[in-house]
C-alpha positions as a printed NumPy array, in Angstrom:
array([[  2.72 ,  10.938,  17.592],
       [  0.976,  11.389,  13.764],
       [  2.252,   8.757,  11.791],
       [  3.044,   5.068,  12.222],
       [  4.944,   3.096,   8.528],
       [  5.88 ,  -0.907,   8.714],
       [  7.492,  -1.833,   6.024],
       [  8.422,  -5.287,   4.508],
       [ 11.161,  -5.772,   1.235],
       [ 11.118,  -9.322,  -0.697],
       [ 14.782,  -9.47 ,  -2.223],
       [ 15.291, -11.06 ,  -5.342],
       [ 18.745, -13.064,  -6.569],
       [ 19.755, -10.968,  -9.626],
       [ 17.604,  -7.421, -10.876],
       [ 17.642,  -9.441, -14.073],
       [ 14.831, -10.735, -11.998],
       [ 13.3  ,  -8.598, -10.613],
       [ 12.662,  -6.488, -14.049],
       [ 11.476,  -9.731, -15.044],
       [  7.817,  -9.673, -12.79 ],
       [  7.047,  -6.414, -10.975],
       [  6.035,  -5.115, -14.886],
       [  3.661,  -7.584, -14.196],
       [  2.899,  -6.993, -10.297],
       [  2.199,  -3.585, -11.114],
       [ -0.088,  -3.735, -13.636],
       [ -1.856,  -6.598, -11.446],
       [ -2.026,  -4.187,  -8.573],
       [ -3.384,  -1.254, -11.008],
       [ -5.899,  -3.002, -13.053],
       [ -7.386,  -6.089, -10.307],
       [ -7.607,  -3.875,  -7.068],
       [-10.817,  -2.366,  -6.814],
       [-11.998,   0.34 ,  -3.992],
       [-12.703,  -2.473,  -1.25 ],
       [ -9.322,  -4.13 ,  -1.589],
       [ -7.285,  -0.924,  -0.79 ],
       [ -9.438,   0.06 ,   1.228],
       [ -9.691,  -3.343,   2.999],
       [ -5.339,  -3.309,   3.421],
       [ -5.516,   0.072,   5.051],
       [ -7.368,  -1.409,   7.712],
       [-10.904,  -0.57 ,   6.951],
       [-13.7  ,  -2.68 ,   7.325],
       [-15.683,  -3.761,   3.475],
       [-18.512,  -5.817,   3.431],
       [-18.436,  -9.359,   3.312],
       [-20.303,  -8.935,  -0.26 ],
       [-16.881,  -7.453,  -1.24 ],
       [-19.133,  -3.633,  -0.722],
       [-17.886,  -0.322,   0.879],
       [-19.676,   0.78 ,   3.87 ],
       [-21.798,   3.342,   2.883],
       [-20.706,   5.619,   6.101],
       [-17.246,   6.017,   3.966],
       [-16.679,   8.972,   3.404],
       [-12.977,  10.004,   1.38 ],
       [-11.244,   9.207,  -1.597],
       [-10.197,   6.058,  -2.323],
       [ -6.77 ,   6.612,  -4.88 ],
       [ -4.51 ,   4.018,  -6.176],
       [ -1.671,   5.642,  -8.62 ],
       [  1.477,   4.26 , -11.212],
       [  4.35 ,   6.55 , -11.061],
       [  7.816,   6.138, -12.207],
       [ 10.353,   7.739, -10.205],
       [ 14.485,   7.769, -10.09 ],
       [ 14.448,   4.483,  -8.24 ],
       [ 11.928,   2.982,  -9.989],
       [  8.442,   1.46 , -11.091],
       [  5.515,   2.466,  -8.02 ],
       [  2.397,   1.492,  -7.041],
       [  0.926,   3.291,  -4.539],
       [ -3.036,   2.779,  -2.868],
       [ -4.034,   6.134,  -0.586],
       [ -7.701,   6.377,   1.158],
       [ -8.11 ,   8.975,   3.924],
       [ -4.576,   9.972,   4.439],
       [ -2.953,   6.244,   4.349],
       [ -1.162,   4.2  ,   2.214],
       [  0.285,   1.68 ,   1.037],
       [  3.14 ,   1.823,  -1.802],
       [  5.628,  -0.917,  -3.901],
       [  8.064,  -0.078,  -5.39 ],
       [ 12.023,  -0.873,  -6.31 ],
       [ 14.972,  -0.045,  -5.062],
       [ 18.541,  -0.723,  -6.17 ],
       [ 17.257,  -3.269,  -9.24 ],
       [ 17.087,  -6.041,  -6.236],
       [ 14.516,  -5.33 ,  -3.791],
       [ 11.056,  -4.776,  -3.324],
       [  9.893,  -2.713,  -0.819],
       [  6.905,  -2.445,   0.199],
       [  5.124,   0.048,   2.767],
       [  2.562,   1.078,   5.009],
       [  1.779,   4.314,   6.168],
       [ -0.95 ,   4.646,   8.848],
       [ -2.021,   8.297,   9.625],
       [ -5.068,   8.165,  11.174],
       [ -5.042,   9.673,  14.482],
       [ -7.277,   6.698,  16.461],
       [ -4.719,   4.285,  14.515],
       [ -1.918,   6.128,  15.484],
       [ -3.354,   6.482,  19.474],
       [ -4.603,   2.655,  19.478],
       [ -0.528,   2.238,  18.749],
       [  0.6  ,   4.72 ,  21.117],
       [ -1.555,   2.493,  24.421],
       [ -0.212,  -0.903,  23.019],
       [  3.388,  -0.104,  23.426],
       [  2.744,   2.178,  26.608]])
């Protein structure tokens, strides 16, 4: 196994309730989450002062994209990513994909 995924769903009573809130959530995520936040979300160590460790190598990317399912926000670093999208107008899906081999090996050791 080379990757693992964890996902959560948040359901809304109506598509209208989600439609009012979701664009603001995506905008907040793209404007206010910096590289240190993204690294922390993805399980990387960060300094207490909010800075990235000096030995970190790789890019940290944040993207907002309109897809057929709706608006998607994606944060990515070193092969791992976290994304948020709407599904069927009533649901927010948040998924974390960890594609780092060390993480997968730890996961496999825990379930063995």
